[in-house]
N, C-alpha and C positions, 0 to 999 in steps of 0.2 A: 644443646650446643655446649661445647667445652668452654670452661671459664678461662683457662690459660693454656698456652701452647708454646713449645719450643720446637722449631722444625730445622733440622740440619741433616741433609742427605747428600752423600757424595755420589757423583756420577762419573763413571769411568770415561775416559776420552779427553780430547783436547777442545779448545775453544772453537766455536763455529767460524769466527774470524774470516769471513769472506765478504767482499764488497757486495752491497745490495744493488738490485737492478735500478738502472737510471731511467727516470721518466721526467716529463715536463711537469712543472708546478701547475695544478689544475684548480687551485683555490687559494685565495689570500683573504684571511678573515681576522678575527680578533679574539684573544682571551676576552671575557666580557669587559668592555671598556678599554682594552689595550690596543696593540698594533703588532704587525709582523716584525720579528726581531731581525737585526742585521746578521748576515752569515758570519759565524765565528764569534759572535758577541758572548755566547754562553757555552764555552767548550767543555764545561763540566756536566751539562745537561744530557740526560739519557732518556731513551724511550724504552719502557718495558713492553714486550709484545708476546702474544701467544705464539708458540712455535708452530702450531698447526696451521693457522690462517694468517699469521703475521699481523694481527690486529693490535694496535696500541691500546693498553688499558691503564697504564699509570706512568708517571714520571719518576725521576730519581736523579742522583748526582754522583759523580765519580769522586771518591776520596783517596784512592790510591790505585796502583796498577792492578790490584786484585779485588778491590772492594767497592761496592756501590751502596749508597745510603738511600733508604726508602721508608715508606710507612707500612706498619704491620698490617693494616687493614687491606693493603694491596697484595701482600704476600702470605697472609694467613690461609692455611690449607692449600697453598700452591705447591706443586711438585717442581723441584728444580729443573727436571728434564723437559718440562712443558713451557719454560720461560726463556726468552732471548733478550739480552741487553744490546741495544743498538746505540752506537756512539757516532759523533762526528758529522751529523747532518741536521739541518733545520727543517727537513721535509720528511713527512711520513711515507711518501711514495717514491723517494729517490735518495741515492747516496748513502753514506755511512757504512759502518762495519758492525756485524753482529757477532756477539760472543755468547756461548752457552753458559749456563749457570751450574756450578758444582755444589753450591750449598746456600741455603736460606736460613737465617737466624732471626726469628722474631723475638722481641723483648720478652723475657720470661713472665712478666706480669701484665702483658697486654690483655686488655679486657675488650672483646669484640662487642659487648653490649653497650659500652659507653665510649669506646676508643681511647681509654686511658692508657698511657705508655705506648702510644701509637708510633712505633719506630722499629725498623728492621734493617738488616744488612744482607746483601747478596754477594756471594763470592763468585767471581768470574772463573770459568773453566779455562784458564790460561791468562797470560799477561796482557792487559790492555795496552796497545801501542799508542804512545803519546805523540802528538804533532800539534800544529797550530790550531787545529779544530778539535783536539781532544786533550784536555788537561784536568787535573784534579782541582778541587776547591778546598780552601782552608776552612776550618770549623771554628765557630765562636766558642770561647771559654768563659764568657761572662754574660749575665742576663741582659737582654736587650731592653733599654729604657723606652718609655713612651715618647712619641714625637720623633722617632727615627725614620728617615726615608729608606725604604727597602725596594727591591725589585723581585718580582715573581716572573718566572718563565714556565711555559708548558703548552701542551696541545689540548687543553680542556675545551669543552663545548663553548661556543661563542654566542649561542642563543639558548634561552630557556623560557618556557618548557619545550618549545619546538627545537630540540637539540640539533645543532649544526657543528660538526667537528672540523676544525681547520686542518689544512695540509701543512701550512707554514707554521713554524714555532712562533708563539705569541709572547709578548712581554708587557708588563705594566708596573708603574711605580705605585707602591702602597705605603701608607703611613702606619707605624706601630702605635698602639695605645697601651695604657697601663692595665694591669690585671684587674684593678678595681673598676676602671671604666668598662672593661670587657664584661665582667660579671654583672655590673649594673645594667648593661645594655641587653643582656640575655638572662634574666632571672629564671631560675629553675632548670637551666641547661647544665650539662656536665662540663664545667670549666675548672681547670686545675692549675696550680702554680707552675706546672710543667708545660704550660701553653704559652705561646706568643700569639698575640691578637693584632690584626690590622683592621683599619676601617677608613675608607675614603668617603664615598657617597654612593647613593643608589646607582646601579648600573656599572660599577667598577669592582671587580673581584674575581675570585677563583670559581671554577665550576667543575663538573664531572670530567674526569680525564686528567685534571691537574694534580690529583692525589699523588702523594709521594714526592712531588717535585720540590725544588729548592727555593726558599725565601732567603735573599742575600742582602746584607747591609750595604747600601750604596757607598758609604764613606770608607769602609775598610775592605770590602770585597769578601767578607767572611759569611759563610752560611749560618743563619741564625734560626731557621725554621724549616719544617717539613710539612707540606700541605696535609692536614688531617681531616677537618670537616667544616661545614658551614651550612647555612640555611639557603637552599638552592633558589637561585644563584644571584649574587650581587644585589641583594634585597635592601641594602642600606643598613645592615647589621654586621657585626664583626665576623671575619673569617678566622678559623682556628688552625694554628700550626703547632706541631710538637717542637718544643724548645731544644735546640741542639746542645746548648750550653749545659742544660740539666742532665744530659746523657753522655757527656764527653768521656767520663770514666768507663761507662759500659761500652761505648764505641771502641775505646782503646783496648779494653779487655778482650773483645771479640776479634778485632781486626789488627791491633797493633798500631793504628793510625792516631 
C-alpha cells in the first residue's frame, strides 16, 4: 500500500448537471441518535456517489461553485470519472442535481494507515448552480475549543452492526471536547493536533457513510470538521474529525477559497 498519494486527473467534458429521478421517500431514520433534517437546512451538504450504480458512499460540503471538501479516505485511489457529486436534495432516491468530477486532490501527506491529514478536495466538472437548496459553507480559521455545540449532517448508517442506511438526510447536535480529553479517552489510538473531537453519550454519533461530511459550529455556521474516523458506531467514545482550521492554507492553495 502506498504511503502517500496526490491524485489529480482532468476529465474532458462538462458537468453531468441533470436532475435526478424523482421518487417517494421510502424510509425515514436516524444518524445514530439523530433525526431527519428539514429540507434545505443544510444546503452545503453533498452526496458522493458511484457513477456506475448511483450508490452513496461518502458525504462532503460545497465550498465554492467549483470545489467540494471531503475526506481523503473517501477519495484515495478514486478515479474522478467514477464519481458524481449530488447537490440540492435531502433524499438519496430523489431530487437533486448531479455533477461530474474533473479532479480529485488528496492532501499530499495523507496516510491511509492511520488517516492522518484526512482531507481532500474535488473539483466539479462545471459550475455548481446555487439556489435556496444549494449554497457554499464558510470555513473556520481558528481552532475549535472544547464545549462548543456543533451539528453533523449525513446519510451514514443509523444502526450498527446491523447496518441500515437512511434515505432521508440525518442531523444531530454534537459537543466538542478538548484534544487532551480526546486523547485520554482513546489511549493508544492515532489522535493528532489536527483533529477535532466530539463526544455526547453512547448511542449518539457518526457512522459508516457519514465519512467526509461536514461538522459545523452551531453558533457561527462555519465548518469546523470533516468526518474522519471513529470506533463503530456511537459507542460512547469520541468521534474524530479533520480540523478545517488546520488546513485553511492548503485548502486556499488548491482551490482559491
